[in-house]
C-alpha positions in Angstrom: -4.5 -73.6 103.2 -1.2 -72.9 101.4 -0.5 -70.1 103.9 -0.8 -72.5 106.8 1.7 -74.9 105.2 4.3 -72.1 104.8 3.9 -71.0 108.3 4.3 -74.6 109.6 7.6 -74.9 107.7 9.0 -71.7 109.1 8.3 -72.7 112.6 9.8 -76.2 112.2 13.2 -74.8 110.7 16.2 -74.7 113.2 17.6 -71.2 114.3 20.6 -69.8 112.4 23.9 -69.9 114.1 25.5 -66.5 115.1 29.0 -65.8 114.0 31.2 -64.2 116.8 34.2 -61.9 115.9 37.5 -62.9 117.4 38.7 -60.7 120.3 41.5 -58.2 119.5 45.0 -59.2 120.5 46.5 -56.7 122.9 50.0 -55.4 121.9 52.6 -54.9 124.6 53.1 -51.2 125.3 56.6 -49.9 124.4 57.8 -46.8 126.3 58.9 -43.7 124.2 62.7 -43.3 123.9 64.2 -40.6 126.1 66.0 -37.9 124.2 68.9 -36.4 126.0 69.9 -32.9 124.8 73.1 -31.1 125.8 72.8 -28.2 128.2 72.5 -24.7 126.8 70.9 -25.7 123.4 67.4 -25.0 124.3 66.5 -21.3 124.0 65.0 -19.7 127.1 61.3 -19.9 127.3 60.9 -22.6 124.6 59.4 -25.1 126.9 56.7 -22.7 127.7 55.5 -22.5 124.1 55.2 -19.5 121.8 54.1 -16.3 123.6 52.4 -13.4 121.9 52.7 -9.8 123.2 49.6 -8.6 124.8 48.0 -5.6 123.3 47.5 -2.7 125.7 43.9 -1.9 126.5 42.5 1.1 125.0 42.6 4.1 127.2 39.2 5.7 127.3 40.7 9.0 128.5 42.6 9.3 125.2 39.3 9.5 123.4 37.9 12.0 125.8 41.0 14.3 125.6 42.6 13.7 122.2 46.2 14.9 121.9 46.9 17.6 119.2 49.0 16.4 116.3 52.7 17.3 116.5 53.6 20.7 115.0 55.7 20.5 111.9 59.3 21.6 112.3 60.0 25.2 111.1 61.7 25.5 107.9 65.2 27.0 107.8 65.1 30.7 107.5 65.8 31.9 104.0 68.0 35.0 103.4 65.9 38.1 103.3 65.4 39.5 99.9 64.8 43.2 99.3 62.8 44.5 96.5 63.8 47.4 94.3 62.6 48.9 91.1 63.9 47.3 88.0 66.4 49.3 86.1 67.2 49.7 82.5 70.6 48.5 81.4 71.9 52.0 80.7 71.1 52.9 84.3 72.9 49.9 85.8 76.5 50.3 87.0 79.6 48.5 85.9 79.5 44.8 86.9 75.7 45.0 87.4 75.2 41.3 88.6 77.3 41.9 91.7 75.6 45.2 92.3 72.1 43.7 92.0 73.1 40.9 94.4 74.3 43.3 97.0 71.1 45.4 96.6 68.8 42.4 96.9 70.5 40.5 99.7 71.8 43.4 101.8 69.5 46.3 100.9 72.3 48.4 99.3 70.0 49.9 96.7 72.3 52.9 96.2 74.4 50.6 94.1 71.7 50.4 91.5 70.2 53.8 91.9 69.6 55.5 88.5 72.4 57.9 87.5 69.9 60.7 87.2 69.3 60.6 90.9 71.9 62.0 93.4 73.7 60.1 96.1 74.7 61.7 99.4 77.4 60.2 101.7 79.0 61.1 105.0 82.1 59.5 106.5 84.1 59.6 109.7 87.6 58.0 109.6 90.8 57.6 111.4 93.9 59.1 109.7 97.4 57.7 109.7 99.9 60.1 108.2 103.5 60.1 107.0 105.4 63.3 106.5 107.0 63.6 103.0 108.5 67.1 102.8 109.4 69.7 105.5 108.0 68.4 108.7 110.2 65.3 108.8 113.3 67.6 109.1 112.2 68.9 112.5 110.2 66.0 114.0 109.7 62.3 113.6 107.6 61.6 110.4 104.7 59.4 111.7 101.4 61.0 112.7 97.8 60.3 113.3 94.4 62.1 113.4 90.8 62.0 112.5 88.8 63.3 109.5 85.2 63.9 108.4 83.8 63.9 104.8 80.7 65.0 103.1 80.1 64.1 99.4 77.2 65.0 97.1 77.2 63.4 93.6 74.4 64.6 91.4 75.5 64.9 87.7 75.8 61.9 85.5 79.0 61.4 83.5 78.8 58.1 81.5 78.8 55.4 84.1 79.7 57.7 87.0 78.5 60.8 88.9 80.1 64.1 89.3 79.7 66.2 92.5 81.5 68.0 95.3 83.2 67.0 98.5 83.8 68.8 101.8 86.7 67.6 103.9 87.9 68.4 107.4 90.5 66.8 109.5 93.2 67.1 112.2 96.7 65.6 112.1 99.4 65.6 114.7 103.0 64.5 114.6 104.2 64.1 118.3 107.7 63.4 119.6 108.8 62.9 123.2 112.1 64.4 124.3 113.8 63.9 127.7 115.9 66.5 129.5 117.8 66.2 132.8 115.9 67.7 135.6 119.0 69.0 137.4 122.5 68.9 136.2 124.5 66.1 137.7 121.3 64.1 138.6 120.0 61.1 136.7 116.4 62.2 137.0 114.8 63.3 133.7 111.8 65.3 132.6 110.0 64.3 129.4 108.5 67.0 127.2 106.6 66.9 123.9 107.5 68.3 120.5 104.4 68.7 118.4 103.6 69.5 114.7 99.9 69.8 114.2 97.6 70.7 111.3 93.8 71.4 111.2 92.6 71.4 107.6 89.3 72.3 105.8 88.9 72.0 102.1 86.3 71.6 99.4 86.4 70.7 95.7 85.1 68.5 92.8 84.6 64.8 93.3 83.8 61.8 91.2 82.0 58.6 92.1 82.0 55.4 90.1 79.9 52.4 91.2 81.6 49.1 90.2 79.7 46.0 91.3 79.3 46.1 95.1 81.6 49.1 95.8 82.1 52.8 95.0 85.4 54.2 93.7 85.6 57.8 94.8 88.3 60.4 94.0 88.6 64.1 94.1 90.7 67.2 94.6 90.0 70.1 96.9 91.5 73.4 98.1 91.2 75.1 101.4 93.0 76.4 104.4 95.3 74.8 107.0 95.9 76.0 110.6 99.3 74.7 111.5 101.3 74.8 114.7 104.9 73.8 115.5 106.1 73.5 119.1 109.7 72.5 119.8 111.4 72.3 123.2 115.0 73.0 124.1 115.1 72.4 127.8 112.9 71.8 130.8 112.1 75.5 130.8 109.1 76.5 128.7 110.6 79.9 128.0 113.1 78.3 125.8 110.5 76.7 123.6 110.1 77.5 119.9 106.5 78.2 118.8 105.4 78.8 115.2 101.8 79.3 114.2 100.7 79.7 110.6 97.5 79.9 108.5 98.1 78.9 104.9 96.4 77.7 101.8 96.4 74.0 101.0 95.5 71.6 98.3 94.4 68.0 98.7 94.0 65.0 96.3 92.7 61.6 97.3 91.3 58.3 96.2 89.0 56.1 98.3 87.0 52.9 98.1 83.5 52.8 99.6 82.1 49.4 100.5 78.4 49.3 101.5 77.9 46.3 103.8 74.3 46.4 104.9 71.4 48.8 104.4 73.7 51.5 102.9 76.1 51.4 105.9 79.7 50.4 105.3 83.4 51.1 105.3 85.7 53.5 103.5 89.4 53.1 103.0 91.6 55.5 101.0 94.7 57.6 100.6 95.4 61.2 100.0 98.2 63.7 99.8 98.0 67.2 101.3 100.4 70.1 100.6 100.5 73.4 102.6 101.7 76.5 100.9 103.8 77.9 103.8 106.7 80.4 103.7 107.7 79.9 107.3 111.3 78.8 107.7 112.8 77.4 110.9 116.3 76.0 111.8 116.6 72.3 111.5 118.7 72.2 114.7 117.7 74.7 117.4 121.2 74.5 118.8 122.5 75.9 115.5 120.2 78.8 114.5 122.6 79.8 111.7 122.5 76.3 110.2 120.2 74.9 107.4 116.6 75.8 107.5 113.4 74.1 106.3 109.6 74.8 105.9 108.0 72.6 108.6 104.5 72.9 107.2 105.0 71.0 104.0 103.6 67.8 102.4 102.3 64.6 104.0 100.6 61.4 102.9 97.6 60.1 104.8 95.7 56.7 104.9 92.1 56.9 106.0 90.0 54.0 107.4 86.5 54.5 108.8 82.7 54.4 108.6 80.6 55.7 105.7 76.9 55.9 105.0 75.1 56.6 101.8 71.6 58.0 101.4 
């Protein structure tokens, strides 16, 4: 019964009023302001947006045939060093540091060779001569020639070696003289006056290694084959000819410079004297005038090639 009363009251109550929300008020649309920029201020491509570089597609062939890595650059060539047996200090020459450097860098091991071992050397040189006594009285004093040397040093003397030398050379002093071809005619004939020596000698020699060089000096005795030819006219029958074979002595000093692998240069000076008794007139036109010995003394300068072994 009570349930029926509650149901009747609910059916008799009026329906609740619905509350409606107010409609939204529309706002008038305002256009965006137009921005005017000066020309030339926009970087190229800015309107298009930011662009990113495209990565290249992988080349499949590079995986099938891989490229070898680049070869490393070759290193700069180092100076060649030559090895030689270590020496005791008493076997080292004077100025040993310079001698070892030349031996190691240029294979000049003869500079540090023990003094108990011999050294052989040969040389060929040009000879430039100047007449000191005798020859300059009959001919101009400047001459030239060639020479050959053989030295063997085998005996130690303190910081040097003693040995022998054999020396041979040729020296000539030429002079051109002109004579009229025919009397009264300006044509001339040129002839040659010549003083020449061929010398061979041998004697003791010393060799002192000092750093990268050798100091060499010696004295020798031997024989000289000398010739003097002087002209007086265009006719050969009027020529003076003197030939002589005499003893000679020679003393000289030279410097040997090994450059590479025991090959190098030699430069030196020497004096030679010929023991001659031949006398000739200084002036052929005056045979009774003063006389001189044409085969006398001369100074020579030698420059050439030398090898040690």
